[in-house]
N, C-alpha and C positions, 0 to 999 in steps of 0.2 A: 518431518516431510523429507521425502527422498529427492535428491537434486536430479534435475533432468540431464539427459545425455548431452543436450545442447549446452547447458550452463557448464557441464563438467568440462567440455571441450574449449569454452570460452575464456576460462581463467587459467593464468600461469600456474597457479596452485589449485587443483581441481578441489572443489567442495566434496566432502563425503561424510556420511553418517558414521560416528564412532561409537555412540550409544544412544539409547532412547530412554527418556524418563517420562512419567505421568505428572502432569501439573494441573491444578484446579483452574477451571475456566468459568468466566462469567462473561454475560454480553456487555457491550458498550452501555446500553440502556440501563443494565442493572448497576454497573459501576458508578455511572454519572447520577443516576437517581434524580431526574429532574433538574438538575443544576444546569445553569447556562454556561457556554464554553466560549471563551475569546479565541484560543487557538489550540487546535487538537493535533497532536503530532502521531502519525501512523507509521511505524516501522515494523512490519509483522511478517517479513519473510514471504510475501505471497499470499497471505491470507486476508488481504485488504477487503476483498468482496464479503468474506465471511464476517468481518468486523462490522462493515457497513450494514449488512442484512440484520445484524443484531443490535443496531444503533439508530434506527430511524428516527426515534423521539429525540435522542440526544442531538443528532445532526440537525434537526430543525431548530435547535437552540445553540447551534455553533455558528460563529462568525467567520473563521478561517480554518483551514486545514492544511498542514505540511504532511505530504505523504511521499515516502520513497516508493517509486513505482518502477517496475521492471520493463524493459524494452523487449525482453523475451522471457518466456517462462523459466525461472529458476529452480522451481520445485514442482513435482507432480501435482496437479490440481491447483497450481498457483495462478494468481491473476497477474495480467500485464498492464502497461500503461493505457492501453486502448480499453480494457475492461473497466479500470478505475475511473478513467475519463467520462466514459458513457454513464457510469452509475452516478457520479458526483454531479455531472451536468444535469442529469434527470432530477436530481434532488435540489436544484437551483442554485449550484455553485459554478463559477466560471474560473477557468486556468487563468492565474493572475502572472505567474512567473515560474521559470524553470532554472535550476542550477546547472552548471556544467556537468554533463553526464560522465559516469565512469565508463571507461572504453576497454574493448579487448585490445590485444596486442596489434592486431591489424586495423583497429580504428573503429570498429563498430561500437554503437552505444549499448551499454549493459543496463544500466539503471541511472535514475537521477531523482533528486528531491524536487517536488512539484508543489507549488503553493495555489491553493484554490480559495477564493473568497466567496462569500454569499453575494449574489446579485440583488441589488435593491429591487423590491416589488414595485 
């Protein structure tokens, strides 16, 4: 994924692509294969919405999610905290807690780990 201009300007050492490699990909549903999940950690560099879209069945059997969410898009076509929050809330999760965010040199929040928990029915 290509870093956005905004993210490149936000970091003291700008992210850049040095090479591209092909990797095999499976959906979260394929990976989990019907198992229940106590805690799912998502740190996928802005591809959170794509992982969620391929994991609706797995997420129904998930109790809590720890997700690294970006306050600004870091990569082209990447998701932001607002995107992730809307999707997880729709799936029955509630934002439980937020870690202190990483910040730009001038203090703007860049990203943070967010903990979501399933809301009891």
